[in-house]
C-alpha positions, 0 to 999 in steps of 0.5 A: 500500500505504501508504494501505491499511495506514494506513486499516486501522489508522486505522479499526480503532482506532475499533472498539477505542476503541468497545470501551473506551468502550461495552463494557468488560465484554465478553470481547473488550474485556478481551482488547484492553485487558489485552494490548497486541495493538492497540499491537503491531499498530500498532507493526508498521505504524509500522515499515512506514511508517518503512521506507517513509519511509527511516528517520529520516535526520538527524532532530534530536529535541533542538531545537524547530527539529529537530522543526519540520523533521521536520513540514516535510519529512514524506512520506505514509509519515513522517506515517503513522508519526507518526500510528501513534505517536500511535494506539499510545500513546494507545490504550495509555493508554486501556487503562490508564485502563479497567484502573485505573478497574476496580481503583479501582471508578470508574464507567465513566460517570465515565471516558468524558470522559477516554477521549474526551479521550485519544482526541482529545487524548492527554495531556489525557485522561490529565490529566482521568482523573487529576483524576477519579480524585483526586475519586473517591479523596477521595470514597471516603475520606470514606465 
């Protein structure tokens, strides 16, 4: 069951990212990004995997050694839980980028690098968007 839930989430998120990247004006894309349906579903999967892993146990999030130990002791269920965490938050940030760029009237083509960056590298994509948004803000002020 762990593999099935993981595959459904991991594959389903690709469809959602494609909607953000290529079809941002469609009603379905609007519904996906303006209410956290996708992150909520992934959060349910996260809780499932966390339960299947036996919880967090004696996880130590306060030190680098503690975090390293979590990775070393990972099971398929705990690794899947960690991956769901990334999927949910990266997608949430991707939705924010699209909504923010619409409000700021930044062209869709200009945020594709930041969306791909967020999908693949999380915070790096958000940084790319911050730089892109800043450039477009400065350009709009000069007009």
